[in-house]
C-alpha positions in Angstrom: 0.0 0.1 0.1 2.9 2.5 1.1 4.5 1.6 -2.4 1.5 2.4 -4.4 0.8 5.8 -2.4 4.5 6.7 -3.3 4.3 5.5 -6.8 0.6 8.0 -7.0 2.8 10.8 -5.7 5.4 10.6 -8.0 3.3 10.4 -11.0 1.3 13.6 -9.8 4.5 15.4 -9.3 5.3 14.2 -13.0 2.1 15.2 -14.2 2.4 19.0 -12.5 6.1 19.5 -13.7 4.9 18.7 -17.6 1.5 20.7 -17.6 2.5 23.5 -15.3 1.2 25.2 -12.2 -0.9 27.7 -14.4 0.4 30.5 -11.9 2.1 33.2 -13.5 5.3 34.3 -12.1 5.1 37.8 -10.0 8.3 38.9 -11.5 7.4 38.4 -14.8 4.2 39.9 -14.7 5.7 42.8 -13.0 8.2 43.1 -15.6 5.7 43.1 -18.3 4.0 46.0 -16.8 6.5 47.9 -16.2 8.0 47.4 -19.8 4.0 48.7 -20.9 3.9 51.7 -18.4 7.4 52.7 -20.2 6.3 52.2 -23.7 2.9 54.4 -23.0 4.8 57.3 -21.2 7.3 57.5 -24.0 4.7 57.6 -26.7 3.4 60.5 -24.8 6.2 62.7 -24.0 6.9 62.2 -27.9 3.1 63.1 -29.0 3.6 66.1 -26.5 6.6 67.3 -27.9 5.4 67.3 -31.5 2.1 68.4 -31.5 0.6 67.9 -35.2 1.4 71.1 -37.3 -0.2 71.9 -40.8 2.3 72.6 -43.7 1.6 76.3 -43.1 2.4 76.4 -39.4 5.8 74.5 -40.1 6.8 77.1 -42.7 5.5 80.1 -40.6 7.0 79.2 -37.4 10.3 76.8 -38.1 11.3 77.6 -42.0 10.5 81.6 -42.2 12.6 82.4 -39.2 15.7 80.0 -40.6 15.2 81.3 -44.4 15.1 84.7 -43.4 18.2 84.5 -41.4 19.8 82.6 -44.4 18.8 85.2 -46.7 20.2 88.0 -44.1 23.6 86.1 -44.0 23.9 85.1 -47.8 22.8 88.2 -49.6 23.3 90.8 -46.7 19.6 91.9 -47.1 18.9 93.1 -43.7 16.1 96.0 -43.3 18.7 99.2 -43.8 18.5 102.9 -44.1 19.9 103.6 -47.7 20.6 107.4 -46.5 23.2 106.3 -44.0 25.5 104.7 -46.3 29.6 104.2 -47.6 31.1 102.9 -50.2 34.4 100.3 -50.0 36.4 99.1 -52.6 38.5 95.7 -51.9 41.8 94.8 -53.1 40.5 94.1 -56.4 39.1 97.5 -56.7 35.6 96.2 -56.8 33.0 98.7 -55.3 30.3 97.7 -52.7 27.9 99.8 -51.1 27.5 99.4 -47.2 23.9 100.4 -45.7 23.3 100.6 -41.9 21.3 97.8 -40.5 17.9 99.6 -38.6 16.7 95.8 -37.5 16.9 96.2 -33.8 17.4 92.9 -33.3 20.8 93.1 -34.6 22.8 95.8 -33.7 25.9 94.4 -33.9 28.1 91.7 -35.3 27.7 89.6 -32.1 24.6 89.7 -32.2 24.0 88.4 -35.4 26.2 85.6 -34.8 24.2 84.9 -31.5 20.9 84.9 -33.5 22.3 82.5 -36.2 23.3 80.1 -33.4 19.6 80.1 -32.1 18.8 78.4 -35.4 21.6 76.5 -36.6 24.2 74.2 -35.6 27.4 75.4 -34.7 28.9 74.1 -38.2 26.1 75.5 -40.0 26.2 78.9 -38.5 29.9 78.9 -39.1 29.6 78.0 -42.9 26.5 80.6 -43.4 28.5 83.3 -41.2 31.5 83.5 -43.4 29.2 84.5 -46.2 28.3 87.6 -44.4 29.4 91.2 -45.5 29.2 92.9 -42.1 31.0 95.9 -40.8 31.0 97.9 -37.7 31.6 101.5 -38.0 30.9 104.4 -35.2 29.0 101.9 -33.1 27.0 101.1 -36.0 26.5 97.7 -38.1 26.6 98.1 -41.8 25.7 95.1 -44.4 26.5 95.0 -48.0 23.3 94.0 -49.9 24.0 91.5 -52.8 20.3 90.6 -52.9 19.5 88.4 -55.9 16.4 86.9 -57.8 15.0 83.5 -57.2 13.5 81.1 -59.7 12.1 78.5 -57.1 8.7 78.8 -55.0 8.0 77.0 -52.2 4.9 74.6 -52.5 4.7 72.7 -49.5 6.6 70.8 -46.5 5.6 67.8 -44.1 7.0 66.1 -41.5 9.1 62.7 -42.6 10.3 61.3 -39.5 10.7 62.3 -35.8 12.1 61.3 -32.8 12.7 62.8 -29.3 15.5 64.6 -30.3 15.5 64.3 -34.0 13.0 65.5 -36.7 13.1 65.0 -40.4 11.2 67.4 -42.9 10.7 67.0 -46.6 10.2 70.1 -48.7 8.7 70.4 -51.7 9.7 73.5 -54.1 9.0 74.3 -58.2 11.5 75.3 -60.4 10.4 77.8 -62.7 11.9 78.1 -66.2 14.0 80.9 -67.7 12.4 80.6 -70.9 8.5 80.2 -71.5 8.8 77.1 -73.2 10.9 75.1 -70.8 9.4 72.7 -68.5 8.6 73.4 -64.5 10.6 71.1 -62.5 9.6 69.9 -59.1 12.5 69.6 -56.8 12.6 68.0 -52.8 14.8 68.9 -50.5 15.2 67.3 -47.1 16.2 69.2 -43.9 17.0 68.0 -40.3 16.4 69.8 -37.0 17.8 68.3 -33.8 17.8 68.8 -30.1 21.4 69.9 -28.9 21.7 71.3 -25.5 18.5 71.9 -25.0 17.7 73.9 -28.1 16.5 72.7 -31.4 18.7 73.6 -34.2 18.9 73.1 -38.2 22.0 70.2 -38.8 21.1 69.9 -42.4 19.6 72.8 -44.3 19.8 73.0 -48.2 19.8 76.5 -49.5 20.0 75.7 -53.4 16.3 76.6 -53.9 16.4 79.9 -51.8 
């Protein structure tokens, strides 16, 4: 009888081992719950940090200030006082006309440099600042206007991808021909903004169409 009881107990143990107890591991359940909570929290942070924006809103709030700043640096097209100007001749005897910058945001070269670094990464800011023709004279800032006409117009912008610290935009533009019988060309450009030292700046900024 004792032998039969022992065999029965062994059989029951083997059955339980093969079929499982049906009770989940508390540690495993807790880990799964923590993972779910973390994922939901991350998704909430991303959604809050990047609210949906229309193409017009992206252009007005993000791209317009950047395009404006680049244009100022590349063409010298700051708002200016034509009455307050002077002429300058370079080493090749080319004549340049400098006019006083009237935009109160830019009283000095240092102010222009700081504004550029608020929008562009350090690498891009240095590259774009090297294009400027700014001179300080008698405590005033002067610029040589090198404005030029453009043949591209912006059609739309959309967010291509985004994460907590990086956004890639796709910009669509139209290139208009010089001659009426030439075709209109649709062009696309990719721009990147990244969160660097707590500030969103452009790290990729194509300028061919500007």
